[in-house]
C-alpha positions as CSV (number, residue, x, y, z in Angstrom):
1,M,223.1,160.8,14.1
2,S,222.8,161.4,10.8
3,Y,223.8,158.4,8.0
4,T,225.0,161.1,5.9
5,H,224.8,165.1,5.6
6,A,224.0,165.7,1.7
7,Q,227.0,163.2,0.7
8,N,227.3,160.6,-1.6
9,Y,227.5,156.9,0.0
10,F,229.6,154.3,-2.0
11,L,228.1,151.3,-1.5
12,S,231.2,148.7,-2.2
13,A,232.6,150.2,0.8
14,F,229.4,150.1,2.9
15,Y,230.0,148.7,6.3
16,L,226.4,147.0,6.7
17,L,225.5,144.3,9.2
18,I,222.4,142.2,8.6
19,L,220.2,140.5,11.7
20,S,217.8,137.4,10.6
21,I,215.9,135.1,12.5
22,F,216.3,131.3,12.1
23,A,214.6,129.9,14.9
24,S,214.2,132.7,16.7
25,F,217.6,132.9,17.2
26,P,219.6,136.3,15.9
27,T,222.7,135.7,13.8
28,F,224.9,138.9,12.8
29,V,227.4,139.6,9.7
30,M,229.5,142.4,9.5
31,A,233.2,143.3,7.6
32,Q,236.2,143.2,10.2
33,T,237.1,146.6,11.5
34,R,240.9,147.2,12.6
35,I,241.8,147.4,16.5
36,D,243.5,150.8,16.1
37,T,245.6,150.7,19.8
38,L,247.9,153.0,18.9
39,A,244.8,155.4,19.1
40,L,243.8,154.3,21.9
41,R,247.2,154.6,23.9
42,S,247.8,157.8,22.4
43,A,244.2,159.3,24.3
44,L,245.7,157.3,27.3
45,Q,249.1,159.2,27.3
46,L,248.2,162.5,26.2
47,S,244.5,163.0,28.5
48,P,245.4,164.4,31.5
49,F,242.0,163.0,33.7
50,I,240.9,159.2,32.8
51,F,237.9,157.4,34.9
52,E,235.5,155.1,34.8
53,G,232.0,155.8,36.3
54,K,228.4,155.9,36.0
55,I,226.4,159.4,35.5
56,G,223.9,159.1,38.2
57,E,221.9,162.9,37.5
58,I,222.0,165.3,34.9
59,C,221.2,168.9,35.6
60,E,221.1,171.5,32.9
61,Y,221.9,175.5,32.9
62,K,222.4,178.6,31.1
63,D,225.9,181.0,30.8
64,P,224.1,184.3,30.9
65,N,226.3,185.8,29.5
66,T,226.4,183.8,25.8
67,G,223.5,181.9,26.3
68,I,225.0,178.7,25.7
69,I,223.7,175.8,27.4
70,Y,225.2,173.4,29.7
71,S,224.8,169.9,30.6
72,N,226.5,169.2,34.2
73,N,226.6,165.4,34.1
74,I,227.4,164.4,37.8
75,V,229.5,161.6,37.6
76,H,230.2,159.2,40.5
77,I,233.9,157.6,39.8
78,T,233.9,153.6,40.4
79,K,237.7,153.7,39.2
80,T,240.1,156.3,38.7
81,I,243.1,155.8,35.8
82,K,245.0,159.0,35.2
83,G,244.8,162.4,37.1
84,G,244.5,161.7,40.6
85,L,241.0,162.7,41.1
86,Q,239.6,160.6,44.6
87,C,236.8,158.5,44.2
88,G,233.4,159.7,45.2
89,T,231.6,162.3,42.9
90,V,232.9,165.0,39.3
91,S,231.3,167.0,37.0
92,V,232.0,166.2,33.9
93,I,230.4,169.5,31.5
94,T,229.6,169.4,28.2
95,E,227.7,171.4,26.1
96,G,224.4,171.3,25.0
97,G,221.1,170.6,26.8
98,S,217.5,171.7,27.3
99,Y,216.7,175.0,29.8
100,Q,213.3,176.8,30.2
101,D,212.4,176.9,26.9
102,Q,215.0,176.1,25.0
103,I,217.1,173.2,23.5
104,L,220.9,173.3,22.1
105,K,221.9,170.3,20.9
106,V,225.9,170.1,19.7
107,S,226.2,166.5,19.3
108,H,225.2,162.8,20.0
109,T,228.9,162.0,21.0
110,T,228.5,164.4,24.3
111,E,224.9,163.6,24.8
112,F,223.6,161.5,27.8
113,K,221.4,159.6,29.9
114,E,221.3,158.9,33.7
115,G,223.0,155.4,34.1
116,F,225.1,156.1,31.0
117,S,228.2,153.7,32.0
118,G,231.7,154.1,30.6
119,I,235.0,156.0,30.4
120,F,235.6,159.2,30.5
121,V,238.3,160.7,29.2
122,C,238.3,164.6,30.4
123,K,240.8,167.5,31.1
124,L,239.9,170.4,33.1
125,S,236.6,172.5,32.3
126,N,237.2,176.2,30.9
127,S,233.2,176.3,30.4
128,F,230.8,178.3,32.7
129,S,230.8,176.6,36.0
130,P,227.5,174.8,36.9
131,T,225.0,176.8,38.7
132,G,222.1,175.7,41.0
133,C,223.3,171.6,40.8
134,A,224.0,169.0,43.2
135,S,227.5,169.3,45.2
136,V,230.2,166.7,44.1
137,S,233.1,165.5,46.2
138,N,236.2,166.3,43.1
139,A,236.0,169.7,42.8
140,N,236.9,170.8,39.8
141,P,234.6,170.5,36.9
142,M,235.9,168.4,33.9
143,E,234.9,168.0,30.8
144,L,235.1,165.8,27.5
145,I,237.7,166.3,24.7
146,F,235.0,166.5,22.4
147,S,237.9,166.3,19.1
148,E,238.4,163.0,20.6
149,H,235.0,161.4,20.7
150,A,235.2,161.9,24.7
151,T,234.6,158.0,25.6
152,I,235.2,154.6,25.7
153,E,231.0,153.2,25.9
154,Y,230.0,149.9,26.7
155,F,227.3,148.7,24.7
156,N,224.7,145.5,24.6
157,D,223.1,145.8,21.1
158,L,223.8,142.9,18.9
159,I,226.0,144.9,16.8
160,N,228.8,146.8,18.6
161,E,231.7,144.9,20.9
162,L,231.2,145.7,24.5
163,A,233.5,148.3,24.9
164,V,234.4,150.6,22.5
165,G,236.2,153.9,21.5
166,Y,239.2,155.4,19.9
167,N,239.0,153.2,16.8
168,S,239.4,150.1,19.8
169,K,237.0,147.3,20.2
170,F,237.0,144.8,23.0
171,N,234.4,141.6,23.3
172,D,235.0,141.9,27.2
173,I,235.8,144.8,29.3
174,Q,238.2,143.1,31.4
175,D,239.9,142.3,28.7
176,L,239.7,146.8,28.3
177,Y,240.7,147.0,31.6
178,N,243.4,144.4,31.1
179,F,245.1,146.7,28.3
180,I,245.0,149.4,30.3
181,E,246.9,148.1,32.7
182,R,249.3,145.9,31.3
183,E,249.8,147.4,28.1
184,A,249.2,151.1,28.6
185,G,250.7,151.1,31.7
186,F,248.4,152.9,34.2
187,P,247.4,151.4,38.0
188,I,243.3,151.2,37.5
189,L,242.0,152.1,41.6
190,N,238.8,150.4,42.1
191,C,236.7,152.6,43.6
192,D,233.1,150.1,43.9
193,P,234.2,146.7,44.0
194,N,230.5,145.8,43.0
195,F,230.0,148.0,40.2
196,N,228.4,146.3,37.5
197,P,228.8,148.1,34.2
198,T,225.2,149.2,32.4
199,T,225.9,148.4,28.7
200,W,223.1,150.4,26.1
201,K,221.2,150.1,23.1
202,N,221.5,152.7,19.8
203,N,224.4,154.4,21.0
204,N,223.1,155.6,24.5
205,Y,219.6,156.9,23.1
206,Q,217.6,153.7,25.6
207,Q,219.2,151.3,27.6
208,V,218.0,147.4,26.8
209,P,214.3,147.2,27.3
210,S,213.2,144.4,29.2
211,G,212.1,141.4,26.8
212,A,214.5,143.0,23.9
213,T,217.1,140.6,22.2
214,T,219.9,140.5,23.4
215,I,223.5,138.2,23.2
216,P,224.1,136.6,26.4
217,V,227.2,137.7,27.9
218,A,227.4,135.4,31.4
219,E,224.4,133.0,32.3
220,P,225.4,131.5,35.4
221,E,225.3,127.8,34.2
222,A,227.1,126.1,37.3
223,V,228.4,126.3,40.8
224,V,229.9,123.8,42.9
225,L,230.4,125.9,46.4
226,N,232.4,124.4,49.7
227,T,234.3,126.3,52.6
228,L,236.1,129.0,50.3
229,A,239.8,129.9,51.8
230,A,242.1,132.3,50.2
231,G,243.1,130.6,46.6
232,G,240.3,128.5,47.0
233,Q,237.9,129.1,43.8
234,L,238.5,128.3,40.3
235,S,236.3,130.1,37.6
236,Y,236.0,129.0,34.1
237,V,234.0,131.0,31.4
238,I,233.7,131.1,27.9
239,R,235.2,134.1,25.7
240,S,235.9,135.1,22.4
241,V,233.4,133.2,20.6
242,T,233.8,133.0,16.9
243,I,233.0,131.0,13.8
244,T,235.8,130.0,11.1
245,E,233.7,131.6,7.8
246,N,235.4,128.4,5.8
247,D,233.9,125.5,4.2
248,P,233.6,123.4,6.5
249,K,232.7,125.6,9.4
250,Y,233.7,125.6,12.7
251,L,232.8,127.3,16.0
252,E,235.9,128.5,17.9
253,F,236.0,129.7,21.8
254,D,238.2,130.5,24.4
255,V,237.7,129.2,27.8
256,R,239.3,131.3,30.7
257,V,240.2,130.8,34.2
258,S,240.8,133.0,36.7
259,A,241.2,132.8,41.0
260,N,239.6,134.4,43.8
261,D,243.4,135.9,44.5
262,D,246.8,135.4,42.7
263,S,248.7,132.6,45.7
264,T,248.2,129.5,43.7
265,F,249.8,127.5,40.6
266,L,247.9,125.6,38.8
267,D,248.4,122.0,38.9
268,K,245.4,120.4,37.2
269,A,241.9,122.1,35.6
270,T,239.0,120.4,34.1
271,F,235.8,121.3,33.1
272,R,232.8,120.3,31.0
273,F,231.3,121.7,28.0
274,K,227.8,120.7,26.4
275,H,227.1,121.2,22.9
276,D,223.5,120.2,21.0
277,A,223.7,117.2,18.8
278,A,221.2,119.6,15.9
279,S,224.3,121.4,15.2
280,F,227.2,120.0,15.6
281,G,226.3,116.6,15.0
282,T,226.5,113.0,18.3
283,F,230.2,112.9,17.2
284,P,231.8,116.1,16.7
285,D,235.1,116.7,15.5
286,V,236.9,118.5,18.8
287,V,240.4,120.2,18.4
288,A,241.5,121.4,22.2
289,T,245.0,123.6,22.2
290,L,246.3,124.5,25.0
291,D,247.2,128.5,25.3
292,N,250.6,129.6,25.6
293,T,250.3,130.7,29.1
294,F,249.9,126.5,29.9
295,P,253.3,126.1,27.6
296,M,253.2,122.6,26.6
297,T,256.5,122.1,28.1
298,N,254.8,122.0,31.5
299,Y,251.2,120.5,30.8
300,T,249.5,118.0,28.6
301,I,245.6,118.2,27.4
302,S,243.2,115.5,26.8
303,K,239.3,115.4,25.8
304,T,237.0,112.5,26.7
305,R,233.4,112.0,25.3
306,I,231.2,111.4,28.2
307,N,228.2,111.5,25.6
308,D,226.8,112.4,22.6
309,S,226.9,116.3,24.2
310,I,229.1,116.9,26.6
311,Y,233.1,116.6,26.2
312,E,235.2,117.0,29.0
313,I,238.7,118.7,28.8
314,S,241.5,118.0,31.2
315,V,244.8,120.3,31.9
316,S,247.3,118.6,33.7
317,A,251.0,119.5,34.9
318,F,253.9,116.9,34.2
319,L,254.9,115.4,37.1
320,N,256.9,117.7,39.1
321,T,257.4,120.1,37.0
322,N,259.7,123.5,37.7
323,N,257.6,125.9,36.0
324,R,253.6,125.8,36.9
325,T,251.8,128.6,35.8
326,K,250.1,131.1,38.7
327,I,247.0,131.3,38.2
328,Q,245.4,135.4,38.5
329,T,242.2,137.0,40.0
330,T,241.5,138.2,36.0
331,L,241.4,136.2,33.3
332,Q,243.7,133.8,31.7
333,T,243.2,131.8,28.1
334,L,243.5,128.2,29.2
335,V,242.2,126.6,26.3
336,H,241.0,127.0,22.8
337,L,238.0,124.8,21.3
338,K,237.0,124.1,17.9
339,I,234.2,122.4,17.0
340,F,232.8,121.2,13.7
341,F,229.4,122.5,12.7
342,Y,227.1,119.5,11.6
343,D,223.8,121.6,10.5
344,C,224.2,124.7,9.3
345,S,220.3,125.8,9.5
346,V,220.3,125.2,13.0
347,P,220.8,127.4,16.1
348,Y,223.6,126.2,18.1
349,R,224.2,126.1,22.2
350,I,227.3,126.2,23.9
351,R,227.5,125.9,27.8
352,L,229.8,124.9,30.9
353,D,228.5,122.1,32.1
354,S,228.9,120.9,35.9
355,F,229.7,117.3,36.6
356,S,229.4,115.9,40.2
357,N,233.0,115.4,41.0
358,A,234.4,118.6,39.4
359,L,236.1,119.4,42.9
360,N,238.4,116.8,42.3
361,G,239.2,117.9,39.0
362,S,241.0,121.0,39.8
363,A,244.0,121.4,41.7
364,F,246.7,123.5,42.5
365,T,250.5,124.1,44.1
366,L,251.7,127.0,46.0
367,S,254.9,127.7,44.1
368,A,255.5,126.9,40.8
369,N,258.1,124.2,41.2
370,A,256.5,122.1,44.1
371,L,256.1,118.4,44.2
372,S,252.9,117.0,42.4
373,A,252.6,114.7,46.0
374,T,251.8,118.5,47.7
375,R,248.8,119.7,45.7
376,N,245.5,120.9,46.9
377,F,242.1,120.6,45.7
378,Y,240.4,123.7,45.0
379,T,237.4,123.6,46.9
380,S,234.9,126.1,45.0
381,I,234.2,125.8,41.3
382,V,232.5,128.1,39.5
383,M,231.4,127.0,35.5
384,R,228.7,130.0,34.7
385,D,229.3,130.3,30.9
386,A,226.4,129.8,28.0
387,R,226.4,131.2,24.5
388,T,223.7,130.8,21.9
389,G,223.7,131.8,17.8
390,V,223.7,130.9,14.1
391,N,226.0,129.3,12.6
392,C,224.6,130.4,8.7
393,I,226.3,133.7,8.5
394,P,224.6,135.9,6.0
395,E,227.0,136.8,3.1
396,I,226.7,139.9,1.3
397,S,227.6,139.7,-2.5
398,S,226.7,142.8,-3.6
399,I,225.2,146.4,-3.2
400,K,223.6,148.4,-5.6
401,S,221.6,151.2,-6.4
402,V,218.0,150.1,-7.8
403,N,217.7,153.8,-9.8
404,T,221.1,153.4,-11.5
405,G,222.8,149.7,-11.2
406,Q,225.9,151.5,-9.3
407,N,227.5,150.8,-6.3
408,I,227.1,154.8,-5.5
409,V,224.2,156.0,-4.4
410,A,223.5,159.8,-3.0
411,G,222.3,160.0,0.8
412,G,219.4,162.0,2.2
413,T,217.1,161.3,-1.5
414,K,215.4,158.2,-0.8
415,E,217.2,156.4,-2.8
416,N,216.4,152.6,-2.9
417,V,219.0,150.0,-2.3
418,V,218.9,146.2,-2.9
419,I,221.4,143.8,-1.0
420,K,221.8,140.1,-2.9
421,G,223.8,137.5,-0.9
422,T,222.9,134.5,1.2
423,H,221.2,133.6,4.3
424,F,219.0,136.7,4.9
425,G,216.4,134.2,6.4
426,A,212.4,135.5,6.1
427,Y,212.2,138.5,7.5
428,A,210.8,138.9,11.4
429,S,210.6,141.6,13.8
430,T,213.9,141.1,15.0
431,S,215.6,141.6,11.7
432,A,217.4,144.6,10.8
433,V,220.0,146.4,8.9
434,A,222.4,148.6,10.8
435,M,224.9,150.9,9.2
436,K,227.9,153.1,10.6
437,N,227.0,156.2,12.6
438,A,228.7,159.1,10.7
439,D,228.5,161.4,13.5
440,N,231.0,159.8,15.7
441,G,233.4,158.9,13.1
442,G,231.7,155.6,11.9
443,R,232.8,153.6,15.5
444,T,229.3,152.7,16.2
445,Y,226.8,151.1,13.8
446,L,222.7,152.0,14.0
447,F,219.8,150.3,12.7
448,L,217.4,151.3,10.0
449,N,213.7,150.7,11.4
450,R,211.5,148.2,9.4
451,Y,209.8,151.2,7.7
452,D,213.3,151.4,5.8
453,I,213.1,148.2,4.4
454,I,210.5,147.5,1.3
455,G,211.3,144.0,0.8
456,W,213.4,140.8,2.4
457,N,214.3,137.3,1.8
458,D,216.9,134.9,2.0
459,T,218.9,136.4,-0.9
460,T,217.7,139.6,-1.6
461,I,217.0,143.1,1.0
462,T,215.6,146.2,-0.5
463,L,215.7,149.3,1.4
464,T,215.7,153.1,1.4
465,V,219.1,155.1,2.8
466,P,217.2,157.4,5.2
467,S,219.0,161.1,5.4
468,I,219.0,161.8,9.3
469,V,217.9,159.5,12.5
470,D,216.6,162.4,14.8
471,S,215.3,160.4,17.6
472,V,214.1,156.6,18.7
473,K,210.3,155.4,18.6
474,L,208.8,152.2,21.1
475,D,207.3,149.7,18.9
476,T,204.6,149.4,21.2
477,A,203.8,145.9,19.9
478,T,206.9,144.2,20.3
479,G,208.6,146.5,23.1
480,I,211.3,147.3,21.5
481,Y,213.4,151.3,20.6
482,E,214.4,151.8,17.2
483,A,215.8,154.7,15.2
484,A,212.9,156.8,14.1
485,T,214.2,158.9,10.6
486,L,213.0,162.6,10.0
487,D,210.6,161.4,6.9
488,Q,208.8,158.7,9.5
489,D,206.1,159.9,12.2
490,L,207.3,159.7,15.8
491,Y,204.2,158.6,17.3
């Protein structure tokens, strides 16, 4: 994974990510990347075989005629998308690997670890067939389309969105599934309903180790259950958490809903969210807006301050409305919330909050135009999400070479760079700077390790630009894997 191969960096165009610590919570800032759905649509349309899967084992072998070493990645298919593959297992052949005393490295974009989860974009393999490997249920081996990066990967590493591929980024894997089905038009066949995608740290080199700092994706917080019947469960989750970069600053997020089947039409929905007074104050300014899926022509919204740290939001259909919204088994945005920050320096926390009469706050009808008197109450309410973070986002004002004072620096010469800005915080074991990974077209980020950091305070970071990252290194003190550059010892 090289940051550069004897090429110059234009620092004004740097895509840098800085992590710092405020009261032990991580925060990050990153230039926004355009979601290029055209590239993803083209890949889905042009590629003959597309499926989601998890690599169970990797068998490496050698073509005796050419001497090329291959890796047979045996993939357990969790979802089929295109190409008519059957649920089960399939071989995905990639060039490179180790065989006996030889190693062939081609590209990190096609090097995987056992347990890797993602969506594979493939064609039939023309490579030398696997020998001495386990058999698979789909007879024809596949190979990745290397020039198009081959996969949509799943991350959970403080930098990348949860699903990344073809210049597109999704902060929720379900959003990716929705795009494939609803916008690209490819039906997804679920081979494994219990599949839980494995997310990766550091571009698939190491799975997130136990004890490493990560952003929580779904934290169980509150569950209210009675006897569950068809259409009887309504779930609330938090999604699309962002910080409005204005003065004053606001935290914005969506609350989305789903049901255990698609037989119910929403008549009433009530949830509570809890916030900490230290970062939002005791009387925060909360703005609640209905999503277009639940239009104001059919629904009304209200908010009630329960106490200094809890708000209740209620959405109700107008009396005997003729056009209620059907609740899907996939997430639909119900409400967009915006809450004012009181103190920028305090880590924030929000979560959905249970309450004793939650079952009386969510109701449905069995048709869009049913009389309000015929509504039923959901017998199961699930609220299971929380988010934490820091609202003082690091802001970069300039990036320059220490040696020349210019915003251009030669790669691979160990030249020093100074980053000026605000809210970098004090250096801690989880503080870091990341740069775009040149080996996969800059679509993901890689951490510099702490040995490249020369100085760090709240307004200035000085670092050495490395040349190549060729491995990872385990910090035995923290238990966290980090990149190791060629100018650093691996042990």
